[in-house]
C-alpha positions as CSV (number, residue, x, y, z in Angstrom):
1,M,-21.3,42.2,-20.5
2,Y,-18.3,43.3,-22.4
3,S,-17.9,44.4,-26.1
4,I,-15.1,45.0,-28.4
5,R,-15.0,47.4,-31.4
6,R,-12.5,49.3,-33.4
7,A,-11.1,52.5,-31.6
8,V,-12.2,55.9,-33.0
9,F,-10.8,59.2,-32.4
10,A,-13.3,60.0,-29.7
11,D,-11.8,57.2,-27.7
12,A,-8.3,58.9,-27.3
13,E,-8.9,60.3,-23.9
14,A,-10.2,57.0,-22.6
15,I,-7.3,55.1,-23.9
16,A,-4.8,57.6,-22.6
17,N,-6.3,57.3,-19.2
18,I,-6.1,53.4,-19.3
19,H,-2.6,53.6,-20.8
20,V,-1.4,55.8,-17.9
21,R,-3.2,54.1,-15.0
22,S,-2.4,50.6,-16.2
23,W,1.1,51.5,-17.0
24,K,1.8,53.1,-13.5
25,N,0.0,50.1,-11.8
26,T,2.0,47.5,-13.7
27,Y,5.3,49.0,-13.7
28,T,5.5,50.4,-10.0
29,D,7.9,48.0,-9.0
30,L,9.8,47.5,-12.3
31,V,10.5,51.0,-13.3
32,D,12.3,53.8,-11.5
33,E,9.9,56.4,-10.1
34,K,11.5,59.2,-12.0
35,D,11.1,57.2,-15.3
36,L,7.6,56.3,-14.4
37,S,6.6,59.7,-13.9
38,N,7.4,60.6,-17.4
39,I,4.3,59.0,-18.7
40,T,1.5,61.6,-18.2
41,Y,-2.1,61.7,-19.3
42,E,-1.4,64.8,-21.5
43,N,1.5,63.1,-23.5
44,R,-0.6,59.8,-23.9
45,K,-3.6,61.7,-25.0
46,T,-1.5,63.6,-27.6
47,L,-0.1,60.4,-28.7
48,W,-3.4,58.4,-29.0
49,E,-5.0,61.2,-30.9
50,T,-2.1,61.1,-33.4
51,V,-2.3,57.3,-33.5
52,L,-6.0,57.2,-34.0
53,R,-6.1,60.2,-36.6
54,M,-3.1,58.9,-38.6
55,Q,-3.6,55.0,-38.3
56,K,-2.7,53.1,-41.5
57,K,-4.8,50.5,-43.0
58,E,-2.3,47.7,-41.8
59,Q,-2.6,48.9,-38.2
60,C,-5.5,48.7,-35.7
61,T,-6.6,49.6,-32.3
62,F,-9.5,47.9,-30.5
63,V,-11.2,49.0,-27.4
64,I,-13.0,46.7,-24.9
65,S,-16.0,48.2,-22.8
66,N,-18.3,47.3,-20.1
67,D,-21.8,48.6,-20.4
68,V,-20.6,52.1,-19.6
69,D,-16.9,52.8,-20.1
70,V,-13.9,51.7,-22.1
71,I,-11.8,49.5,-19.8
72,G,-9.0,48.4,-22.0
73,F,-7.4,48.4,-25.5
74,V,-5.0,46.6,-27.8
75,S,-3.0,48.2,-30.7
76,G,-0.5,47.1,-33.2
77,G,0.4,46.5,-36.9
78,P,3.5,45.7,-38.8
79,E,6.5,44.5,-36.7
80,R,8.7,47.4,-36.3
81,T,12.3,46.3,-35.7
82,K,12.7,44.1,-38.8
83,R,15.2,42.0,-36.8
84,F,13.0,39.0,-36.3
85,Q,11.1,36.6,-38.7
86,Y,7.7,38.0,-37.5
87,D,5.5,40.3,-39.6
88,S,3.1,41.8,-37.1
89,E,3.3,43.2,-33.6
90,I,1.2,44.1,-30.6
91,Y,2.4,47.6,-29.7
92,T,0.2,47.9,-26.6
93,I,-2.4,46.1,-24.7
94,Y,-3.7,47.3,-21.5
95,L,-6.6,47.0,-19.1
96,L,-7.6,48.9,-16.2
97,P,-6.3,47.2,-13.0
98,G,-9.9,46.3,-11.8
99,Y,-10.4,44.4,-15.1
100,Q,-7.3,42.3,-15.1
101,R,-7.2,38.6,-14.7
102,K,-10.9,38.2,-15.9
103,G,-10.1,36.7,-19.4
104,L,-10.5,40.2,-20.9
105,G,-6.8,40.4,-22.1
106,A,-7.5,37.1,-23.8
107,K,-10.5,38.4,-25.7
108,L,-8.6,41.5,-26.9
109,L,-5.7,39.1,-27.9
110,R,-8.0,37.0,-29.9
111,V,-9.7,39.8,-31.7
112,F,-6.3,41.5,-32.6
113,A,-4.9,38.1,-33.8
114,E,-7.9,37.6,-36.1
115,E,-7.5,41.1,-37.6
116,M,-3.8,40.5,-38.2
117,K,-4.7,37.2,-39.9
118,E,-7.4,39.0,-42.1
119,H,-4.8,41.6,-43.1
120,G,-2.6,38.8,-44.3
121,Y,0.0,38.6,-41.5
122,E,1.3,35.2,-40.5
123,S,3.1,35.7,-37.3
124,L,2.9,37.9,-34.2
125,L,5.4,39.5,-31.9
126,V,5.0,41.3,-28.5
127,W,7.7,43.1,-26.3
128,V,7.4,42.8,-22.5
129,L,9.7,44.2,-19.9
130,T,11.7,41.2,-18.8
131,Q,10.8,41.3,-15.2
132,N,7.1,41.9,-15.9
133,P,5.0,38.9,-14.5
134,S,2.4,39.6,-17.2
135,S,4.9,37.8,-19.6
136,R,3.1,34.6,-18.3
137,F,-0.1,35.8,-19.9
138,Y,1.7,35.4,-23.4
139,E,3.3,32.0,-22.5
140,R,-0.1,30.8,-21.5
141,Y,-1.1,31.3,-25.2
142,R,2.1,29.5,-26.2
143,A,4.2,32.6,-27.1
144,K,8.0,31.8,-26.9
145,P,10.7,34.2,-26.0
146,V,12.6,34.9,-29.2
147,G,14.9,37.9,-28.2
148,E,16.0,40.5,-25.8
149,E,17.1,44.2,-26.0
150,E,17.6,47.2,-23.7
151,T,15.0,50.0,-23.9
152,T,15.1,53.4,-22.6
153,I,12.2,54.7,-20.5
154,G,12.9,58.2,-19.4
155,E,16.4,58.3,-18.2
156,G,16.6,54.6,-17.3
157,T,17.6,51.5,-19.3
158,Y,15.4,48.4,-18.8
159,Q,15.7,44.9,-20.4
160,E,12.7,43.8,-22.8
161,T,12.0,40.3,-24.0
162,A,10.2,39.8,-27.4
163,Y,7.7,37.0,-27.3
164,G,6.5,35.6,-30.5
165,W,4.0,33.3,-32.3
166,E,5.4,31.9,-35.5
167,S,2.0,31.1,-36.7
168,I,-1.1,33.3,-36.0
169,D,-3.1,30.2,-36.8
170,E,-1.5,28.4,-34.0
171,L,-2.3,31.2,-31.6
172,L,-6.0,31.3,-32.8
173,A,-6.3,27.5,-32.4
174,T,-5.7,27.9,-28.6
175,W,-9.4,29.2,-28.6
176,K,-10.8,26.2,-30.5
């Protein structure tokens, strides 16, 4: 059985662990090793302690747990670039490798979309490394590619694609 709840400060360690393990598992073949090694548990723990301590009302982080441990999370809030006609954004969404492809990412996406809708947001954006096969996850829920840009990870430069839902209602309708 899995449950989803709002993240609290005490979840920072678990979220940092998931972030690092999932990130390295997902990006091993997509990001140069020297750039991949820049993501450490220590810097992610500090990041998540800060995020969870300073999180604003219009932002949210949810965790998904099995009966024992936190196994994944989603975090986001207002769209950050202001270059697109989207008002909210998923900043991060990760599951531990053993829990991927079991429908749990969809559960996180749905809870997040419902929360954004409740906060008055109407549309949703997410950035994915262009070569990342997980982009198919977003396409399965009818997200459309809406832009590209280069991003820096460590010392490397990589291509990202923005996927968007013009209507959170349309995204939520995929579960009805």
